PDB file as gemmi writes it, atoms N, CA and C in Angstrom:
CRYST1    1.000    1.000    1.000  90.00  90.00  90.00 P 1                      
ATOM      1  N   MET A   1      39.359  47.838 143.622  1.00  0.00           N  
ATOM      2  CA  MET A   1      38.940  48.586 142.477  1.00  0.00           C  
ATOM      3  C   MET A   1      37.258  48.486 142.491  1.00  0.00           C  
ATOM      4  N   LYS A   2      36.669  49.637 142.192  1.00  0.00           N  
ATOM      5  CA  LYS A   2      35.223  49.596 142.070  1.00  0.00           C  
ATOM      6  C   LYS A   2      34.812  49.562 140.539  1.00  0.00           C  
ATOM      7  N   ASN A   3      33.944  48.680 140.234  1.00  0.00           N  
ATOM      8  CA  ASN A   3      33.407  48.778 138.827  1.00  0.00           C  
ATOM      9  C   ASN A   3      32.426  49.885 138.834  1.00  0.00           C  
ATOM     10  N   THR A   4      32.569  50.791 137.966  1.00  0.00           N  
ATOM     11  CA  THR A   4      31.769  52.070 137.878  1.00  0.00           C  
ATOM     12  C   THR A   4      30.755  51.991 136.626  1.00  0.00           C  
ATOM     13  N   ASN A   5      30.601  50.648 136.158  1.00  0.00           N  
ATOM     14  CA  ASN A   5      29.515  50.547 135.037  1.00  0.00           C  
ATOM     15  C   ASN A   5      29.702  51.329 133.793  1.00  0.00           C  
ATOM     16  N   GLY A   6      31.095  51.834 133.604  1.00  0.00           N  
ATOM     17  CA  GLY A   6      31.382  52.557 132.280  1.00  0.00           C  
ATOM     18  C   GLY A   6      31.699  51.463 131.390  1.00  0.00           C  
ATOM     19  N   ASN A   7      31.286  51.573 130.088  1.00  0.00           N  
ATOM     20  CA  ASN A   7      31.508  50.522 128.955  1.00  0.00           C  
ATOM     21  C   ASN A   7      31.798  51.103 127.764  1.00  0.00           C  
ATOM     22  N   LYS A   8      32.570  50.473 127.009  1.00  0.00           N  
ATOM     23  CA  LYS A   8      33.130  50.797 125.781  1.00  0.00           C  
ATOM     24  C   LYS A   8      33.560  49.509 124.956  1.00  0.00           C  
ATOM     25  N   LYS A   9      34.029  49.601 123.699  1.00  0.00           N  
ATOM     26  CA  LYS A   9      34.436  48.421 122.915  1.00  0.00           C  
ATOM     27  C   LYS A   9      35.888  48.554 122.579  1.00  0.00           C  
ATOM     28  N   LEU A  10      36.545  47.405 122.277  1.00  0.00           N  
ATOM     29  CA  LEU A  10      37.929  47.411 121.663  1.00  0.00           C  
ATOM     30  C   LEU A  10      37.910  46.232 120.751  1.00  0.00           C  
ATOM     31  N   ASN A  11      37.981  46.392 119.521  1.00  0.00           N  
ATOM     32  CA  ASN A  11      37.650  45.493 118.528  1.00  0.00           C  
ATOM     33  C   ASN A  11      36.294  44.989 118.633  1.00  0.00           C  
ATOM     34  N   ASP A  12      36.129  43.668 118.999  1.00  0.00           N  
ATOM     35  CA  ASP A  12      34.780  43.088 119.168  1.00  0.00           C  
ATOM     36  C   ASP A  12      34.631  42.684 120.846  1.00  0.00           C  
ATOM     37  N   TYR A  13      35.580  43.233 121.537  1.00  0.00           N  
ATOM     38  CA  TYR A  13      35.433  42.873 122.803  1.00  0.00           C  
ATOM     39  C   TYR A  13      34.818  44.051 123.662  1.00  0.00           C  
ATOM     40  N   ASN A  14      33.940  43.686 124.598  1.00  0.00           N  
ATOM     41  CA  ASN A  14      33.223  44.573 125.602  1.00  0.00           C  
ATOM     42  C   ASN A  14      34.215  44.948 126.616  1.00  0.00           C  
ATOM     43  N   LEU A  15      34.449  46.190 127.002  1.00  0.00           N  
ATOM     44  CA  LEU A  15      35.089  46.577 128.018  1.00  0.00           C  
ATOM     45  C   LEU A  15      34.320  47.242 129.166  1.00  0.00           C  
ATOM     46  N   GLN A  16      34.872  47.047 130.475  1.00  0.00           N  
ATOM     47  CA  GLN A  16      34.253  47.676 131.569  1.00  0.00           C  
ATOM     48  C   GLN A  16      35.374  48.507 132.139  1.00  0.00           C  
ATOM     49  N   ASN A  17      34.877  49.366 133.057  1.00  0.00           N  
ATOM     50  CA  ASN A  17      36.035  50.234 133.908  1.00  0.00           C  
ATOM     51  C   ASN A  17      35.925  49.932 135.316  1.00  0.00           C  
ATOM     52  N   ALA A  18      36.914  50.271 136.112  1.00  0.00           N  
ATOM     53  CA  ALA A  18      36.984  50.012 137.410  1.00  0.00           C  
ATOM     54  C   ALA A  18      37.980  51.267 137.884  1.00  0.00           C  
ATOM     55  N   LYS A  19      37.530  51.801 139.032  1.00  0.00           N  
ATOM     56  CA  LYS A  19      38.338  52.944 139.537  1.00  0.00           C  
ATOM     57  C   LYS A  19      38.821  52.696 141.122  1.00  0.00           C  
ATOM     58  N   ALA A  20      39.835  53.429 141.342  1.00  0.00           N  
ATOM     59  CA  ALA A  20      40.300  53.244 142.785  1.00  0.00           C  
ATOM     60  C   ALA A  20      41.039  54.556 143.049  1.00  0.00           C  
ATOM     61  N   THR A  21      41.029  54.959 144.387  1.00  0.00           N  
ATOM     62  CA  THR A  21      41.929  56.069 144.780  1.00  0.00           C  
ATOM     63  C   THR A  21      42.715  55.565 146.049  1.00  0.00           C  
ATOM     64  N   VAL A  22      43.967  55.591 145.912  1.00  0.00           N  
ATOM     65  CA  VAL A  22      44.642  55.191 147.190  1.00  0.00           C  
ATOM     66  C   VAL A  22      45.688  56.318 147.630  1.00  0.00           C  
ATOM     67  N   GLU A  23      46.015  56.120 148.853  1.00  0.00           N  
ATOM     68  CA  GLU A  23      47.041  57.418 149.409  1.00  0.00           C  
ATOM     69  C   GLU A  23      48.412  56.749 149.481  1.00  0.00           C  
ATOM     70  N   ASN A  24      49.255  57.622 149.062  1.00  0.00           N  
ATOM     71  CA  ASN A  24      50.801  56.986 149.126  1.00  0.00           C  
ATOM     72  C   ASN A  24      51.340  57.326 150.178  1.00  0.00           C  
ATOM     73  N   SER A  25      52.571  57.018 150.576  1.00  0.00           N  
ATOM     74  CA  SER A  25      53.032  57.165 151.991  1.00  0.00           C  
ATOM     75  C   SER A  25      53.645  58.731 152.152  1.00  0.00           C  
ATOM     76  N   LYS A  26      53.453  59.506 151.128  1.00  0.00           N  
ATOM     77  CA  LYS A  26      53.749  60.985 151.412  1.00  0.00           C  
ATOM     78  C   LYS A  26      52.437  61.718 151.380  1.00  0.00           C  
ATOM     79  N   GLY A  27      51.388  61.038 151.474  1.00  0.00           N  
ATOM     80  CA  GLY A  27      50.049  61.873 151.668  1.00  0.00           C  
ATOM     81  C   GLY A  27      49.532  62.212 150.262  1.00  0.00           C  
ATOM     82  N   GLY A  28      50.034  61.780 149.109  1.00  0.00           N  
ATOM     83  CA  GLY A  28      49.459  62.139 147.774  1.00  0.00           C  
ATOM     84  C   GLY A  28      48.337  60.992 147.416  1.00  0.00           C  
ATOM     85  N   ARG A  29      47.336  61.482 146.658  1.00  0.00           N  
ATOM     86  CA  ARG A  29      46.418  60.594 146.327  1.00  0.00           C  
ATOM     87  C   ARG A  29      46.520  60.224 144.964  1.00  0.00           C  
ATOM     88  N   ILE A  30      46.443  58.883 144.698  1.00  0.00           N  
ATOM     89  CA  ILE A  30      46.774  58.100 143.423  1.00  0.00           C  
ATOM     90  C   ILE A  30      45.433  57.662 142.855  1.00  0.00           C  
ATOM     91  N   LYS A  31      45.170  58.268 141.754  1.00  0.00           N  
ATOM     92  CA  LYS A  31      43.803  57.735 141.083  1.00  0.00           C  
ATOM     93  C   LYS A  31      44.154  56.782 140.084  1.00  0.00           C  
ATOM     94  N   ILE A  32      43.481  55.696 139.998  1.00  0.00           N  
ATOM     95  CA  ILE A  32      43.688  54.482 139.098  1.00  0.00           C  
ATOM     96  C   ILE A  32      42.392  54.153 138.233  1.00  0.00           C  
ATOM     97  N   VAL A  33      42.465  54.179 137.003  1.00  0.00           N  
ATOM     98  CA  VAL A  33      41.444  53.775 136.200  1.00  0.00           C  
ATOM     99  C   VAL A  33      41.812  52.659 135.366  1.00  0.00           C  
ATOM    100  N   ALA A  34      41.092  51.574 135.431  1.00  0.00           N  
ATOM    101  CA  ALA A  34      41.421  50.430 134.456  1.00  0.00           C  
ATOM    102  C   ALA A  34      40.170  49.935 133.819  1.00  0.00           C  
ATOM    103  N   TRP A  35      40.589  49.722 132.480  1.00  0.00           N  
ATOM    104  CA  TRP A  35      39.403  49.071 131.447  1.00  0.00           C  
ATOM    105  C   TRP A  35      39.792  47.624 131.372  1.00  0.00           C  
ATOM    106  N   PHE A  36      38.860  46.771 131.510  1.00  0.00           N  
ATOM    107  CA  PHE A  36      39.085  45.275 131.255  1.00  0.00           C  
ATOM    108  C   PHE A  36      38.040  44.766 130.605  1.00  0.00           C  
ATOM    109  N   SER A  37      38.203  43.602 130.206  1.00  0.00           N  
ATOM    110  CA  SER A  37      37.302  42.848 129.482  1.00  0.00           C  
ATOM    111  C   SER A  37      37.106  41.393 130.009  1.00  0.00           C  
ATOM    112  N   LEU A  38      35.749  41.159 130.346  1.00  0.00           N  
ATOM    113  CA  LEU A  38      35.110  39.790 130.894  1.00  0.00           C  
ATOM    114  C   LEU A  38      35.348  38.790 129.661  1.00  0.00           C  
ATOM    115  N   ASP A  39      35.337  39.296 128.453  1.00  0.00           N  
ATOM    116  CA  ASP A  39      35.441  38.325 127.321  1.00  0.00           C  
ATOM    117  C   ASP A  39      36.936  37.726 127.135  1.00  0.00           C  
ATOM    118  N   LEU A  40      37.794  38.142 127.813  1.00  0.00           N  
ATOM    119  CA  LEU A  40      39.153  37.738 127.726  1.00  0.00           C  
ATOM    120  C   LEU A  40      39.563  37.432 129.302  1.00  0.00           C  
ATOM    121  N   PRO A  41      39.015  36.379 129.929  1.00  0.00           N  
ATOM    122  CA  PRO A  41      39.399  36.098 131.298  1.00  0.00           C  
ATOM    123  C   PRO A  41      40.947  35.624 131.186  1.00  0.00           C  
ATOM    124  N   THR A  42      41.556  36.214 132.069  1.00  0.00           N  
ATOM    125  CA  THR A  42      43.154  35.902 132.288  1.00  0.00           C  
ATOM    126  C   THR A  42      43.634  36.176 133.483  1.00  0.00           C  
ATOM    127  N   ASN A  43      44.812  35.742 133.907  1.00  0.00           N  
ATOM    128  CA  ASN A  43      45.461  36.155 135.183  1.00  0.00           C  
ATOM    129  C   ASN A  43      46.637  37.048 134.811  1.00  0.00           C  
ATOM    130  N   TYR A  44      46.836  37.303 133.572  1.00  0.00           N  
ATOM    131  CA  TYR A  44      48.030  38.182 133.160  1.00  0.00           C  
ATOM    132  C   TYR A  44      47.524  39.538 133.196  1.00  0.00           C  
ATOM    133  N   ASP A  45      48.167  40.393 133.726  1.00  0.00           N  
ATOM    134  CA  ASP A  45      47.825  41.888 133.871  1.00  0.00           C  
ATOM    135  C   ASP A  45      49.098  42.618 133.955  1.00  0.00           C  
ATOM    136  N   PRO A  46      49.087  43.969 133.553  1.00  0.00           N  
ATOM    137  CA  PRO A  46      50.250  44.806 133.722  1.00  0.00           C  
ATOM    138  C   PRO A  46      50.704  44.956 135.314  1.00  0.00           C  
ATOM    139  N   GLY A  47      51.999  44.654 135.446  1.00  0.00           N  
ATOM    140  CA  GLY A  47      52.645  44.984 136.715  1.00  0.00           C  
ATOM    141  C   GLY A  47      51.869  44.514 137.865  1.00  0.00           C  
ATOM    142  N   LEU A  48      51.725  45.414 138.793  1.00  0.00           N  
ATOM    143  CA  LEU A  48      51.238  45.011 140.115  1.00  0.00           C  
ATOM    144  C   LEU A  48      49.652  45.056 140.145  1.00  0.00           C  
ATOM    145  N   PHE A  49      48.979  45.532 138.953  1.00  0.00           N  
ATOM    146  CA  PHE A  49      47.558  45.615 138.706  1.00  0.00           C  
ATOM    147  C   PHE A  49      46.872  44.428 138.272  1.00  0.00           C  
ATOM    148  N   ASN A  50      46.274  43.779 139.238  1.00  0.00           N  
ATOM    149  CA  ASN A  50      45.657  42.484 138.986  1.00  0.00           C  
ATOM    150  C   ASN A  50      44.529  42.302 139.913  1.00  0.00           C  
ATOM    151  N   GLY A  51      43.829  41.237 139.589  1.00  0.00           N  
ATOM    152  CA  GLY A  51      42.663  41.000 140.437  1.00  0.00           C  
ATOM    153  C   GLY A  51      41.159  41.332 139.814  1.00  0.00           C  
ATOM    154  N   LEU A  52      41.335  41.840 138.692  1.00  0.00           N  
ATOM    155  CA  LEU A  52      40.165  42.078 138.064  1.00  0.00           C  
ATOM    156  C   LEU A  52      39.618  40.850 137.187  1.00  0.00           C  
ATOM    157  N   PRO A  53      38.320  40.485 136.890  1.00  0.00           N  
ATOM    158  CA  PRO A  53      37.973  39.390 136.331  1.00  0.00           C  
ATOM    159  C   PRO A  53      38.080  39.215 134.822  1.00  0.00           C  
ATOM    160  N   GLY A  54      39.216  39.968 134.278  1.00  0.00           N  
ATOM    161  CA  GLY A  54      39.391  40.078 132.858  1.00  0.00           C  
ATOM    162  C   GLY A  54      40.521  40.752 132.537  1.00  0.00           C  
ATOM    163  N   LEU A  55      41.131  40.645 131.423  1.00  0.00           N  
ATOM    164  CA  LEU A  55      42.307  41.167 130.908  1.00  0.00           C  
ATOM    165  C   LEU A  55      42.285  42.748 130.921  1.00  0.00           C  
ATOM    166  N   ILE A  56      43.199  43.450 131.528  1.00  0.00           N  
ATOM    167  CA  ILE A  56      43.188  44.826 131.494  1.00  0.00           C  
ATOM    168  C   ILE A  56      43.901  45.413 130.236  1.00  0.00           C  
ATOM    169  N   THR A  57      42.947  46.146 129.496  1.00  0.00           N  
ATOM    170  CA  THR A  57      43.484  46.707 128.224  1.00  0.00           C  
ATOM    171  C   THR A  57      43.840  48.124 128.212  1.00  0.00           C  
ATOM    172  N   ASN A  58      43.365  49.004 129.123  1.00  0.00           N  
ATOM    173  CA  ASN A  58      43.964  50.185 129.421  1.00  0.00           C  
ATOM    174  C   ASN A  58      44.130  50.447 130.926  1.00  0.00           C  
ATOM    175  N   LEU A  59      44.887  51.280 131.169  1.00  0.00           N  
ATOM    176  CA  LEU A  59      45.218  51.723 132.506  1.00  0.00           C  
ATOM    177  C   LEU A  59      45.848  53.160 132.719  1.00  0.00           C  
ATOM    178  N   LYS A  60      45.241  53.834 133.585  1.00  0.00           N  
ATOM    179  CA  LYS A  60      45.768  55.317 133.758  1.00  0.00           C  
ATOM    180  C   LYS A  60      45.856  55.659 135.195  1.00  0.00           C  
ATOM    181  N   ILE A  61      47.013  55.939 135.630  1.00  0.00           N  
ATOM    182  CA  ILE A  61      47.340  56.233 136.928  1.00  0.00           C  
ATOM    183  C   ILE A  61      47.790  57.794 136.903  1.00  0.00           C  
ATOM    184  N   THR A  62      47.158  58.433 137.807  1.00  0.00           N  
ATOM    185  CA  THR A  62      47.623  59.877 137.998  1.00  0.00           C  
ATOM    186  C   THR A  62      47.827  60.312 139.485  1.00  0.00           C  
ATOM    187  N   GLU A  63      48.804  61.085 139.884  1.00  0.00           N  
ATOM    188  CA  GLU A  63      49.097  61.586 141.088  1.00  0.00           C  
ATOM    189  C   GLU A  63      49.365  63.062 140.933  1.00  0.00           C  
ATOM    190  N   GLU A  64      48.386  63.876 141.337  1.00  0.00           N  
ATOM    191  CA  GLU A  64      48.735  65.414 140.948  1.00  0.00           C  
ATOM    192  C   GLU A  64      49.701  66.154 141.675  1.00  0.00           C  
ATOM    193  N   ASN A  65      49.774  65.688 143.002  1.00  0.00           N  
ATOM    194  CA  ASN A  65      50.898  66.436 143.760  1.00  0.00           C  
ATOM    195  C   ASN A  65      52.171  66.351 143.373  1.00  0.00           C  
ATOM    196  N   PHE A  66      52.580  65.108 142.880  1.00  0.00           N  
ATOM    197  CA  PHE A  66      53.945  65.075 142.306  1.00  0.00           C  
ATOM    198  C   PHE A  66      54.036  64.992 140.767  1.00  0.00           C  
ATOM    199  N   GLY A  67      52.974  65.127 140.083  1.00  0.00           N  
ATOM    200  CA  GLY A  67      52.923  65.167 138.800  1.00  0.00           C  
ATOM    201  C   GLY A  67      53.273  63.878 138.034  1.00  0.00           C  
ATOM    202  N   ILE A  68      52.696  62.742 138.619  1.00  0.00           N  
ATOM    203  CA  ILE A  68      52.832  61.469 138.107  1.00  0.00           C  
ATOM    204  C   ILE A  68      51.789  61.057 137.153  1.00  0.00           C  
ATOM    205  N   TYR A  69      52.083  60.593 135.929  1.00  0.00           N  
ATOM    206  CA  TYR A  69      51.205  60.261 135.061  1.00  0.00           C  
ATOM    207  C   TYR A  69      51.834  59.016 134.236  1.00  0.00           C  
ATOM    208  N   TYR A  70      50.798  57.910 134.362  1.00  0.00           N  
ATOM    209  CA  TYR A  70      51.206  56.784 133.629  1.00  0.00           C  
ATOM    210  C   TYR A  70      50.032  56.277 132.848  1.00  0.00           C  
ATOM    211  N   ALA A  71      50.034  55.873 131.601  1.00  0.00           N  
ATOM    212  CA  ALA A  71      49.018  55.130 130.684  1.00  0.00           C  
ATOM    213  C   ALA A  71      49.504  53.981 129.978  1.00  0.00           C  
ATOM    214  N   LEU A  72      48.661  53.106 129.852  1.00  0.00           N  
ATOM    215  CA  LEU A  72      48.727  51.873 129.042  1.00  0.00           C  
ATOM    216  C   LEU A  72      47.656  51.815 128.085  1.00  0.00           C  
ATOM    217  N   ASN A  73      47.771  51.834 127.031  1.00  0.00           N  
ATOM    218  CA  ASN A  73      46.522  51.868 125.961  1.00  0.00           C  
ATOM    219  C   ASN A  73      46.565  50.721 125.061  1.00  0.00           C  
ATOM    220  N   THR A  74      45.715  49.891 124.850  1.00  0.00           N  
ATOM    221  CA  THR A  74      45.729  48.677 123.896  1.00  0.00           C  
ATOM    222  C   THR A  74      45.001  49.235 122.743  1.00  0.00           C  
ATOM    223  N   GLU A  75      45.594  49.216 121.489  1.00  0.00           N  
ATOM    224  CA  GLU A  75      45.060  49.524 120.331  1.00  0.00           C  
ATOM    225  C   GLU A  75      44.243  48.434 119.597  1.00  0.00           C  
ATOM    226  N   LYS A  76      44.767  47.283 119.861  1.00  0.00           N  
ATOM    227  CA  LYS A  76      44.347  46.201 118.882  1.00  0.00           C  
ATOM    228  C   LYS A  76      44.522  44.755 119.825  1.00  0.00           C  
ATOM    229  N   ILE A  77      43.425  43.912 119.659  1.00  0.00           N  
ATOM    230  CA  ILE A  77      43.842  42.558 120.217  1.00  0.00           C  
ATOM    231  C   ILE A  77      43.499  41.687 119.173  1.00  0.00           C  
ATOM    232  N   SER A  78      44.456  40.890 118.990  1.00  0.00           N  
ATOM    233  CA  SER A  78      44.411  39.658 118.129  1.00  0.00           C  
ATOM    234  C   SER A  78      44.786  38.285 118.738  1.00  0.00           C  
ATOM    235  N   LEU A  79      43.986  37.402 118.853  1.00  0.00           N  
ATOM    236  CA  LEU A  79      44.193  36.114 119.345  1.00  0.00           C  
ATOM    237  C   LEU A  79      44.696  35.184 118.416  1.00  0.00           C  
ATOM    238  N   LYS A  80      45.699  34.327 118.767  1.00  0.00           N  
ATOM    239  CA  LYS A  80      46.180  33.255 117.914  1.00  0.00           C  
ATOM    240  C   LYS A  80      45.783  31.973 118.592  1.00  0.00           C  
ATOM    241  N   SER A  81      45.277  31.051 117.878  1.00  0.00           N  
ATOM    242  CA  SER A  81      44.932  29.750 118.360  1.00  0.00           C  
ATOM    243  C   SER A  81      46.006  28.860 118.427  1.00  0.00           C  
ATOM    244  N   ASP A  82      47.038  28.926 117.635  1.00  0.00           N  
ATOM    245  CA  ASP A  82      48.027  28.014 117.530  1.00  0.00           C  
ATOM    246  C   ASP A  82      49.252  28.377 118.611  1.00  0.00           C  
ATOM    247  N   LEU A  83      49.004  29.231 119.332  1.00  0.00           N  
ATOM    248  CA  LEU A  83      50.032  29.837 120.366  1.00  0.00           C  
ATOM    249  C   LEU A  83      50.183  28.650 121.422  1.00  0.00           C  
ATOM    250  N   SER A  84      51.454  28.350 121.708  1.00  0.00           N  
ATOM    251  CA  SER A  84      51.825  27.241 122.674  1.00  0.00           C  
ATOM    252  C   SER A  84      53.113  27.586 123.188  1.00  0.00           C  
ATOM    253  N   ILE A  85      53.352  27.178 124.545  1.00  0.00           N  
ATOM    254  CA  ILE A  85      54.678  27.242 125.263  1.00  0.00           C  
ATOM    255  C   ILE A  85      54.961  25.899 125.576  1.00  0.00           C  
ATOM    256  N   ILE A  86      56.403  25.620 125.121  1.00  0.00           N  
ATOM    257  CA  ILE A  86      56.831  24.245 125.515  1.00  0.00           C  
ATOM    258  C   ILE A  86      58.011  24.543 126.444  1.00  0.00           C  
ATOM    259  N   ILE A  87      57.876  23.864 127.683  1.00  0.00           N  
ATOM    260  CA  ILE A  87      58.916  24.061 128.438  1.00  0.00           C  
ATOM    261  C   ILE A  87      59.485  22.543 128.756  1.00  0.00           C  
ATOM    262  N   PRO A  88      60.828  22.390 128.424  1.00  0.00           N  
ATOM    263  CA  PRO A  88      61.569  21.239 128.605  1.00  0.00           C  
ATOM    264  C   PRO A  88      61.821  20.793 129.934  1.00  0.00           C  
ATOM    265  N   PHE A  89      60.982  20.100 130.561  1.00  0.00           N  
ATOM    266  CA  PHE A  89      61.154  19.819 131.953  1.00  0.00           C  
ATOM    267  C   PHE A  89      62.423  18.984 132.210  1.00  0.00           C  
ATOM    268  N   ASN A  90      62.955  18.104 131.311  1.00  0.00           N  
ATOM    269  CA  ASN A  90      63.916  17.287 131.415  1.00  0.00           C  
ATOM    270  C   ASN A  90      65.282  18.085 131.603  1.00  0.00           C  
ATOM    271  N   ASP A  91      65.324  19.455 131.236  1.00  0.00           N  
ATOM    272  CA  ASP A  91      66.479  20.285 131.543  1.00  0.00           C  
ATOM    273  C   ASP A  91      66.599  21.150 132.661  1.00  0.00           C  
ATOM    274  N   LEU A  92      65.482  20.868 133.494  1.00  0.00           N  
ATOM    275  CA  LEU A  92      65.501  21.753 134.715  1.00  0.00           C  
ATOM    276  C   LEU A  92      66.128  21.114 135.883  1.00  0.00           C  
ATOM    277  N   GLU A  93      66.587  22.044 136.747  1.00  0.00           N  
ATOM    278  CA  GLU A  93      67.497  21.477 137.922  1.00  0.00           C  
ATOM    279  C   GLU A  93      66.517  21.876 139.233  1.00  0.00           C  
ATOM    280  N   VAL A  94      66.217  20.882 140.153  1.00  0.00           N  
ATOM    281  CA  VAL A  94      65.587  21.093 141.229  1.00  0.00           C  
ATOM    282  C   VAL A  94      66.565  21.641 142.419  1.00  0.00           C  
ATOM    283  N   ILE A  95      66.055  22.925 142.941  1.00  0.00           N  
ATOM    284  CA  ILE A  95      67.111  23.457 144.009  1.00  0.00           C  
ATOM    285  C   ILE A  95      66.282  23.578 145.189  1.00  0.00           C  
ATOM    286  N   THR A  96      66.890  23.774 146.349  1.00  0.00           N  
ATOM    287  CA  THR A  96      66.206  23.996 147.671  1.00  0.00           C  
ATOM    288  C   THR A  96      65.813  25.632 147.741  1.00  0.00           C  
ATOM    289  N   ASN A  97      64.835  26.034 148.678  1.00  0.00           N  
ATOM    290  CA  ASN A  97      64.574  27.249 148.868  1.00  0.00           C  
ATOM    291  C   ASN A  97      65.916  27.997 149.326  1.00  0.00           C  
ATOM    292  N   GLN A  98      66.616  27.307 150.197  1.00  0.00           N  
ATOM    293  CA  GLN A  98      67.927  28.073 150.621  1.00  0.00           C  
ATOM    294  C   GLN A  98      68.753  28.522 149.511  1.00  0.00           C  
ATOM    295  N   GLU A  99      68.902  27.590 148.307  1.00  0.00           N  
ATOM    296  CA  GLU A  99      69.783  27.791 147.272  1.00  0.00           C  
ATOM    297  C   GLU A  99      69.058  28.922 146.388  1.00  0.00           C  
ATOM    298  N   LEU A 100      67.770  28.914 146.279  1.00  0.00           N  
ATOM    299  CA  LEU A 100      67.035  30.080 145.613  1.00  0.00           C  
ATOM    300  C   LEU A 100      67.284  31.459 146.169  1.00  0.00           C  
ATOM    301  N   GLN A 101      67.192  31.368 147.426  1.00  0.00           N  
ATOM    302  CA  GLN A 101      67.421  32.755 148.452  1.00  0.00           C  
ATOM    303  C   GLN A 101      68.751  33.196 148.061  1.00  0.00           C  
ATOM    304  N   ALA A 102      69.850  32.216 148.017  1.00  0.00           N  
ATOM    305  CA  ALA A 102      71.183  32.598 147.729  1.00  0.00           C  
ATOM    306  C   ALA A 102      71.329  33.325 146.398  1.00  0.00           C  
ATOM    307  N   ILE A 103      70.549  32.781 145.374  1.00  0.00           N  
ATOM    308  CA  ILE A 103      70.639  33.333 143.998  1.00  0.00           C  
ATOM    309  C   ILE A 103      70.193  34.686 143.964  1.00  0.00           C  
ATOM    310  N   PHE A 104      68.912  34.809 144.742  1.00  0.00           N  
ATOM    311  CA  PHE A 104      68.126  36.224 144.666  1.00  0.00           C  
ATOM    312  C   PHE A 104      69.297  37.207 145.341  1.00  0.00           C  
ATOM    313  N   ALA A 105      69.823  36.856 146.506  1.00  0.00           N  
ATOM    314  CA  ALA A 105      70.722  37.698 147.231  1.00  0.00           C  
ATOM    315  C   ALA A 105      72.085  38.209 146.299  1.00  0.00           C  
ATOM    316  N   LYS A 106      72.473  37.154 145.490  1.00  0.00           N  
ATOM    317  CA  LYS A 106      73.600  37.432 144.673  1.00  0.00           C  
ATOM    318  C   LYS A 106      73.140  38.395 143.617  1.00  0.00           C  
ATOM    319  N   MET A 107      71.830  38.333 143.056  1.00  0.00           N  
ATOM    320  CA  MET A 107      71.329  39.071 142.048  1.00  0.00           C  
ATOM    321  C   MET A 107      71.091  40.355 142.575  1.00  0.00           C  
ATOM    322  N   ASN A 108      70.573  40.704 143.697  1.00  0.00           N  
ATOM    323  CA  ASN A 108      70.382  42.000 144.432  1.00  0.00           C  
ATOM    324  C   ASN A 108      71.786  42.667 144.734  1.00  0.00           C  
ATOM    325  N   GLY A 109      72.746  42.025 145.050  1.00  0.00           N  
ATOM    326  CA  GLY A 109      73.969  42.462 145.362  1.00  0.00           C  
ATOM    327  C   GLY A 109      74.665  43.009 144.073  1.00  0.00           C  
ATOM    328  N   ASN A 110      74.413  42.462 142.850  1.00  0.00           N  
ATOM    329  CA  ASN A 110      74.934  42.876 141.708  1.00  0.00           C  
ATOM    330  C   ASN A 110      74.083  44.113 141.094  1.00  0.00           C  
ATOM    331  N   PHE A 111      72.865  44.306 141.517  1.00  0.00           N  
ATOM    332  CA  PHE A 111      72.049  45.466 141.056  1.00  0.00           C  
ATOM    333  C   PHE A 111      72.674  46.819 141.312  1.00  0.00           C  
ATOM    334  N   LYS A 112      72.840  47.600 140.302  1.00  0.00           N  
ATOM    335  CA  LYS A 112      73.352  48.846 140.321  1.00  0.00           C  
ATOM    336  C   LYS A 112      72.491  49.850 139.517  1.00  0.00           C  
ATOM    337  N   PRO A 113      71.479  50.513 140.205  1.00  0.00           N  
ATOM    338  CA  PRO A 113      70.819  51.459 139.457  1.00  0.00           C  
ATOM    339  C   PRO A 113      71.720  52.599 138.797  1.00  0.00           C  
ATOM    340  N   ASP A 114      71.041  53.146 137.680  1.00  0.00           N  
ATOM    341  CA  ASP A 114      71.745  54.240 137.022  1.00  0.00           C  
ATOM    342  C   ASP A 114      71.781  55.338 137.947  1.00  0.00           C  
TER     343      ASP A 114                                                      
END                                                                             
């Protein structure tokens, strides 16, 4: 994605935008516009959209040939300083890669789309 020097604010956070155009396998052109904040450096972003140097707050994806439109819009950001995640490591079971692959195969075999 290319940073296009667009700027705006969300709460007290400065946002920048980045744009990209990609071609899908059917020859359609997909336009992606993402707004992100350097004030919120994180590796957590929506879905497959990552790699920007800050939290993605807004995302717009359009593909005109097939009428695809997707938008994610953040209205408010509030940070909590007392947020913590506790993982009880003593309850975890270590498995091999082969066992993990067998679990994934079983999960995929049970998957039945609508």
